[in-house]
C-alpha positions, 0 to 999 in steps of 0.5 A: 688153514694151518698151511696158510696160517700160524696158530697159537692155542690155549686149552683151559681145563676146569675141575669139572664139566663146563658149558658154553653159551656161544651166543651170550659170549660173543658180545662180551668177548668182542668188547674185551678184544676191542679194549685190547685194540682188536677189531673184527669184520665178522663175528659168528658161530660155525658148526654150532659149536665154534664162535669165530672172530674174523678179520684180515689179519687175525682169526680167533676161535672159541670152542669146547671139544665134545670129548672133553666136557671140562675143557674150553679151547681158544685158538688165534691165527695170523697169516704166515705171509704177514708183513711183520711176522714178529708183530703178528706172533705177538698179536696172535698170543695177546689175542689168545691170552685176552680171551683166556683171561676173560674165562679164568676171571669168572671161573678158576681153571685147573690149568691152561695148556698153551701151544705157541711158536712151536712149543707147548707149555702149562700154566697152573692155577695161580699163574705159576709157569711150569716146564714145557710139556713132555718134560717133568712138570715138577722141573721148574728150572729158570730157563724153562720159566723164562721161555714159557708164555704167561698171561699178561698181568693186569697191574694193580693200583698200588703198582701203577701209583708207584710207577707214576710217582717214580715218573713224576720224580724223574720229571723233576730231575730231568724233564725231557727224560721224565716226559719220554718215560711217561709217554713210554709207560702210557703206551706200554701199560707201565713198567716199574723195571724200565722206570727204575733203570732210567732213573738210575741211569739219569742219576749216574749221568747227572752225577758224572756231569758234576765231577770236576774236570782234570784241570779243575781237579789240579787247581783244587789240589794246588789250593790244598 
């Protein structure tokens, strides 16, 4: 299907041999993907060594290569003729990352080799992003780190508390801006960087609105 479908893959490499019980994995993975907003028309095994999740817009495949007993392969595919190619690319990667997270949460992997949007990357244990494959793995320049895909982080409770505390403060200063930012954070999962920027811009706007106009400044000057 490579001609009609664009594909994102992740190879999860473990320190030793790993076994897959595909039948037992189907239900928890369906639940995991449903939590991320994905629904599938068909879920089942193919050729005895692949687990497939199929819908019109997305196909997710889980398998273990017979020649690599220490590796689990995850593939997600979207149609090349999708109405919104950018959204399809994001959906493809996020679905793949959701399955990868399910595995690395239960058993630490040595590394994850990603192939996405025509490039290949390596994520080592601990989530550290490394240069694209083909270059030296010890080369950790900023431009390589910025373009390498990473697992979407599950935000910690303290970070979420910080975000929504900032949001509450913003609502006290400017209710329309704060309410808009709260809606954004609820939909996007929370962004402390975006919230901080909006707080700074709101503060600048309020400060600028309190600066006296030129006639007022001239009048004040005449009183001195």
